[in-house]
C-alpha positions in Angstrom: 113.0 112.5 102.3 109.2 112.7 102.8 106.1 111.3 104.5 102.5 110.5 103.9 100.3 112.3 106.4 96.7 113.1 107.2 95.3 116.7 107.3 91.9 118.3 107.2 92.5 120.5 104.2 94.9 121.7 101.6 95.7 124.8 103.6 96.9 122.7 106.6 98.8 120.4 104.2 100.7 123.3 102.7 102.3 124.0 106.1 103.9 120.6 106.3 107.4 119.8 105.1 111.0 119.1 106.0 111.5 122.3 107.9 108.1 122.3 109.7 107.2 120.1 112.5 103.6 118.9 112.9 101.4 116.5 114.9 99.5 114.9 112.0 99.4 111.1 111.8 102.2 110.3 109.4 104.3 107.5 107.8 107.8 108.4 106.6 108.7 107.4 103.0 112.4 108.2 102.7 114.4 106.7 99.8 111.6 106.5 97.3 109.7 108.7 94.9 106.3 108.6 96.6 104.5 110.2 93.6 105.6 107.3 91.4 104.7 104.8 94.2 101.2 106.2 94.5 100.7 106.1 90.7 101.8 102.5 90.7 99.7 101.5 93.7 96.6 103.3 92.2 97.0 101.5 88.9 97.4 98.1 90.7 94.5 98.6 93.1 92.0 100.6 91.0 93.1 100.4 87.4 92.8 104.2 87.5 95.4 106.8 86.5 95.7 110.4 87.8 95.7 109.5 91.5 97.6 112.7 92.5 96.5 116.3 92.9 99.2 118.9 93.4 98.8 121.0 96.5 102.2 122.5 96.4 103.6 121.9 92.9 107.2 121.0 92.7 109.5 123.9 92.0 113.2 124.4 91.6 113.9 123.4 95.2 112.5 119.9 94.6 109.7 120.2 97.3 106.1 119.2 96.7 103.0 118.3 98.5 100.3 116.2 96.8 96.9 114.7 97.8 95.9 111.1 97.0 92.6 110.7 95.3 89.6 109.4 97.1 89.4 106.2 95.1 93.0 105.3 95.8 92.6 106.1 99.5 89.5 103.9 99.6 91.3 101.1 97.7 94.3 101.3 100.0 92.1 101.2 103.1 90.1 98.2 101.8 93.0 96.1 100.5 93.8 93.0 102.5 97.3 91.8 103.3 97.6 89.6 100.2 96.5 92.4 97.9 98.9 94.8 99.5 101.7 92.3 99.2 101.1 91.7 95.5 100.8 95.5 94.9 104.1 96.1 96.7 105.7 93.3 94.7 104.5 94.8 91.4 105.6 98.3 92.4 109.1 97.2 93.6 109.7 95.2 90.4 108.4 97.9 88.1 109.7 101.2 89.5 113.2 100.7 90.6 116.4 100.6 88.6 119.5 98.6 89.4 121.1 100.0 92.5 117.9 101.7 93.5 115.9 98.7 94.6 113.7 98.5 97.7 113.6 95.2 99.5 110.2 93.5 99.2 109.7 93.4 103.0 110.3 97.2 103.1 107.9 97.8 100.2 105.2 95.7 101.9 105.8 97.4 105.3 105.5 100.8 103.7 102.3 99.9 101.8 100.7 98.3 104.9 101.5 101.4 107.0 100.1 103.8 104.3 97.0 101.5 104.0 96.4 101.9 107.7 96.8 105.6 107.4 94.3 105.6 104.5 91.9 103.6 106.7 92.3 106.3 109.4 91.6 109.0 106.8 88.3 107.4 105.8 87.3 107.0 109.5 88.3 110.5 110.6 87.1 112.2 107.4 90.6 113.6 106.7 92.6 113.7 103.5 95.7 111.7 102.8 98.6 113.8 101.6 102.3 113.3 100.9 105.2 115.8 101.0 108.6 115.0 99.7 111.8 116.7 98.8 113.7 115.3 95.8 117.2 116.8 96.0 
């Protein structure tokens, strides 16, 4: 379980999670490992690695919050539909193991929604974060 969300700063982002409600713009990302997804998206869209910054490092409970880098947010926000689709296809083919696949339409839908959120982050001068719980 998890979600991508916008927040003004790390302190606000630290207060988000599965047991805390919030009113930040958000996109759920259940059923995937969003850190792996963002690394794949970043590599596809920017050629860069290291697209994540821990805000709440993962501990024994499996909970983490991370921030997406500025270049990855900008690339997500600027990517057109065709670019997002090819990125989603590459991610879906590379990341998932048998029995753990994500349908291409779901991968594209998630990436388009995160792209829209990244566009809002640029417009509103907010940061794009993700929390997730890996049980």
